[in-house]
N, C-alpha and C positions, 0 to 999 in steps of 0.2 A: 742775382743770388737771393736778395731779399724777397723778390716775388716768388721764387721757388719755395722758400721757407714758408711764406704766408699761404701759398697754395697747398703745401703739405699739411699745415695746421688746419686749414679749412677742410681739407679732404678727410682728415681724422675726425674732426668735429661732426661732419655730415655723415660719414660712412659708419663710424663706430659709436661716438658718444651720443648722438641724437637717438638712434635706435635703441641704445642701451637705456637711456633715460626714459624713452617712451615705453619700453618693455617694463621697466621698474614701476612706472606710474600705473600702467594697466594692471600689473600684478598687485599693486597696493589697493587699487579700486576693487579688484576681484576679491581680495582678501576681506576687505570691509563688507562687501555685499554678502560674502559667505557667512561671516560671523553674524551679521544682522539676520540672515535667513535662518540659521540654526537656532539663534536665540528666540526668534519669533515662533519657530516651530516648537521649541521647548515651552514657551509661555502658553501656546495654544493648548497644551496638554495639562495645564494647571487648573484644577477645579476650585474656583473661589466660592465661598459661602459668606452670607451676611448674617452676623450675629447681633441680636438686640440684647443689650444689657439693661435690665430694669433695676434701678438703684433700690437699696433698702429703704424702708419707711423712715428710719432714723440713721443718718450718716454721722457717725460719731468720730470717724478718723479724719485727720487732715490730709491734704493732697500728697503727703509723703507716701501714703499707702499706694496711691495711683502711680507714683514715680517708681516704686518697687515693682508694681505689676508690669509697667512698661519695660523695665530692665529685664525681668525674668521671662516675660512672655513674647516680646517682640524683637529682642536683640539676637538674631540668628546669624552670628558671624561665623564664617567658615572659609577655609582655603580650598579653592577649586584646582584640581589637577589639570594638566594640559588636555587630556582626553575629555574630561568633563566640560571644560570651558570651550574648547575649540573644535570638538567633534560632536558632543551631545548638546552644546549650547546652554549649559547650566548657568543660571543666574541666581543672585540672592533674592529671596522673597521680599515683597513689600506689603505693607498693611495700611489700612485707612481707618483713622479714628474720626467718627462723624457725630455731629449734633444736628438734629433735623426737627423742623416744625411742620406738621401736617395739619393745616387749618387750626393752628394753635396748640395742638398736642405735641409735646416735646419728647423726643426719643434719643437714646444714645445707641450708636451702632459701631461695630467693628467688622470691617471686611478683611477676610483672611483666606489663605489657601486652606482647603479642607483638612489637609494632613496636620495642620497646626491647631485645629479646632479644640481637641482635647486638652492641649497645654494651656490655651487661653482660658478655657473654662476652669481648670484646676487653679490657675494662678489668680483668676478673678475671685473665686470662692475663698482662696487663701487670705485675700486682703479684705473682701467684703462678703462674709459668710451668709448674710441675709439677702444678698442680691439674687437675681435670676438671669440666666443666660440661655437664649433659645435661638434656633435658626428661623429666619423669616425671609419672605420674598423681598427682592430688591425694590424699594419704594420708587426708584427713578424710572422703572418700567411703566409706571402709571402715566407718565408724561411721554407720549409717543414722539412728537416732534414740535418744533417751534417754526412754523411756516405760515404764510398767509392763509392757508386752508385749515390749519389745525385750530384746536380750541384753546391753545396755551400761548402765552407770551412770557418772556423771561429776560433777566439781566444777570450777569455774573462777572466776577473778576478774580484775579489771583493776587497774592500778596508777596511782596519782597521785603527784605530788611533795609532800613534806612542807612545803616552803616555796615562795614565789614562784619562777617559773622563771628569774629572774635569778641565783639561787644554783645553781651546778653540782653535780652528783653527783660522787662520787669516780671517777676514771678510771684508765686504765693508767699514766698519768704519775705519779699519786700512789703507785703500786706500783713505780715505778722501771723499768718496761719500756721506756721511751724511751731508756734508757742502754745497752740491749743487754747485760745481765749474763750471766755464764756460765749455761748451761742449768740446772745443778743449783742455782743461786742464785735462779732466777726465782720470783716470787710472782705468779701470774696470777689476776685476779679472776674469770675465767670458769671456772676449774677446779672450784669447788664445783658449778656447774651441770652440767658434763659428767660429773662423778663421780656425782652424784645420778641423772642420766638413765641412766647406764650401769648403775646398780644395780637397775633395774626388772626384774621377772620376766615370766614367760609370762602373757599376758592383760592386761598393763598397758601404757599409753601415757602420755607426758607431752609437752605441746606448749607452745611459747613463740612468740609472734609480736610483732614490733616494727613497727608500721605507720607509715610516714613519707611526708611530702610536703613540698616546699620551703615554708618558712614565709612566708605572706602575712598573718599574724595582725596585726590592728590594734587599738589601744587608744584609748579616748577621752581627749583631752587636757583636763585640768582647767582651768576658767576660760574655756572656749570652748564654743560651741554645737555646732559640727560638726567641730572640730579632731580629728585623729587622728595617731598616731605608731606606729612599728613596734616590734618586740621589742627592738631594740638600744637605742632611746631609752628604752623602758620599763625596761630593765636599768640604764641610767644613773640614772634617777629612783629606782629601788630602792636603788642604791648611795648616792646622796646622802641618801636617807631614813635609811639605816643610819648614815651619818656625821654626821647633823644634830646630835646632842648634843655632838659634838666639833668643831663648826664655829664659828669666830668671824668675824663680819662687821663690818667697820669702815667707817663712813661719814665722808667729809670734807665739812664744812660750807663753803659758799661765802659770798659777800657777800650781804647782804640776805636775801631769801627763797630764793635759789638753793641747792640741795642736790645735791652730786655723790655719788650713791649708790654703795655697794659699791666703795669705792676699793681695798679689799683683802679677800680671803677667805683665812683661815688654817684649815687642817684639821690637827688633831693626832690621828692615828689611834692608839689604844692597841694594844699588841703583841698582845693577844688577838684583835684583828680583822684582823691583817696577812694571814693566810692567806685569810680570807673575801673581803677587798677585792681581793686580787690575783687570786683565782680568778674573781670576778665580772667583773673587767676583762678577763681572758683569755678568758672565754666568748664575748664579743661579737666577738672577733678572728677567729672561724671561722664558716663557713656554718651556718645554723640550719634545722632541720627541725621542722615540727609533728608531734608523735609521740603515738601511743597504744600501750599495752602490755597484752597479755592473755595469760593462761596457762590451761591446762586439764589436768586429770588424768582420764584415761578408762580404764576397766577393765571386764572382764566381771563380771557380777553375782555369779558364784561367788567372785570375788576381792574385789569391792567391793560388798557387798550394799546395797540401798537403805536409807537411814536411818543407816548406819554411817559412822564417820569413821576411815579407816585412817591409819596413820602417813604413808604417801606423800601422801595428800590433804592432810594437815596440813603436811608438810615442803615441799611445792611453794610454799607461801606465803612461805618464807624464802629463796628462791634468789637474791634481789637484796639481801640484807642487807649484803653486802660493799661495796656501792656507796654506803652511807650514812655520813655523818659529821655529828656534831651541829652543827659550826660552819658547815657549808655546806648540803647538801641530802641527800635520800634518797628512796627509793621506798616507798610504803605501799599496801597492798591496799585496794580499794574495789569496790562493786557486785559482790559475790561471788554465785555461784549458790546460796549458802546462804540468801540473802534478807536479809542484814543491813541493806540499805537500806529494806526493806519491812516488817520485823518491828516490832511495836509492843508496848508494855508491857501492853496489854489483850488483844490477840489475836496469836498467833504463827502462822506459816505451817505448813501440814500437810506431810507427806512428799510427797504428790502434787503440791502447789504448788511445793515445792522442786525436784522432778523437772521440772516445767514450766519453771522458771527455768534449770535446767541444760541442757535441750533448746534453749531460746532462746539461751543463750550458745554452744552448739554451732553453731547456724546463723549467729550473728554472727561466730564465729571463722571458719567456712567462707567467709563473704562478705568477711572481712577488713574488717569494718564499723567505721569510725571517722569517715570523712568522707562527705558527701553521702548521708545516711541516708534510708531510705524515709519516706514521709509519716507512717506510724503512730508513728514515734519522736518526731515533733513534736506530733501531735495528742493522743496518749495518753501524754504524759510526766508523770511525777510532779511536775515543776517547773511545768507548766501548771496542774495542780490546786492547787498551793500558792499560785499567784498569784491564781487565781479565788476561793479561800477563805482570805484572809489573817488573818481574825479567829481569835484563839487557841482559843476553845471550839469554834466551828463547824469550824475547821480540824482540831482534834484528833479530833472525832467523825467528820467526813467522811473524813479520811485513814485512819482506822482501818478504816472500811468499804471504802474504795477499795483499800487495800493488801491486805485480806483476800480480797476477792471479785473484784477487777478486775485485779490484778497489772499496774500501769502500768509503762511503761518508765522506766529511769533514764538520764539523759544520760551519754554517754561523756565522760570528761575527757581532753583533749589538752593538750599543753604543748610548749614549744620545747626541744629538745636539739640541741647542735651536733655536728659530725662527730666530735669527740674523744670525746664521751660515747657516741655511737652505736657507735663502733668499740670502746669498752671493753665494751659490752654484747654485741656480735656480732663475734667474730673467731675465727680458728683457734688453738687452743692449741699450745704448743710440744711438743717431744719429752719434756719432763720429766713430762708427763701421760701415764701408761701405762694408758690405758683400752682394753682390747682390743676393746671393742664400738664404739669410735669409728671410723667408716668412713674409711679413708685410701687413697690410691694406694699399691699394694703395691710398685711399683718405679719408678725414675726414668725419665722419658722424655727422649730426646735426639734431635736432628736427625742424619740420616746424614752421614758425612764427605763433603766435596765431591769427593774424588778416586776415588770408586767407579767401576769400569768400567761403561759403559752396555751 
């Protein structure tokens, strides 16, 4: 009797459940491929343009003006219907805020879909009336490839947050720029970047891109099957987690078995956490952008020979150090073209493989790739192989071989920064920064007087 029941259960599992599960899995894979295909088709139809923004000769406004520009020009939040999202492949636009040094000449750029070009121009002129916005050729196209045969060599990396994104980085407000101090008293966190970029010589280039899109990032809600919450709620949970050791919960007992729970919650925040808790609370009061940051140092091979590490290729890693504070957050490099994510203790990458990674990063920089990545980034990712081979010994052996001979992709890390943090990273420096190679408008522009004779 028992054998008959077991045989019946086995037959149901083989005949019914296994094919059903297989069909469901194949359907899920087909759906994912379909959505990816239509999104890539939609993206291929977007016409991107590169705008150069030339700052005015005298920047009299603090970075709050740039914060307002980012809010009004780049936050394109919209709800997509089922037809738009799953048939047309419509996605949210993304933008790239860039600071570039071309042989010491410093430029500010914005890469945007062409249909947003007019809005970006009007909003930039609204905050900086004396600036100039113009369409230019993509500077990255001047560097064809990084290969043993090409004239260029390069190094690059991406940046991640040191702590959860609920903790903000240091901004211009922490440096007192929101109070409009006298020009000679200003301490601007973007000054080290501009000074370093202005010091580059002939045959050298340095690039920074901050790729942003309005945040629609969702997090799984613990204790639920399918519950989700946004980055604001996630920040609150991180704040409560930080304050949990200093939280007292009192319960009032009712009559019988009735219990009135959490009659009072008392939080006694130590003074050492005052700044962190206030900063975390303030971060959620402003619009958030999902963000990815990438930098590259490019030079001719006679300046930067393959296999060498020049001072400038080392120094570019430190350009965001002024935005770091131990009690809140900061930026740390990751996924460098040097291969730190793929090197192992058994086998290290060769110079040729490192050059392949540098060339790969060049193309990812040119594509401003952080969102809606090509299929190869999903299929041939190092994280996929780590999930397939979770056993420690097999994982170590297999990953050594894969990292050495296959060079899988490393997932880009994105995180939420609000408009204040983005404005601190990308704004026009004031007159106290006397970098002659920073391109500025040479003279003030003004409207003609209304009483001119016709």
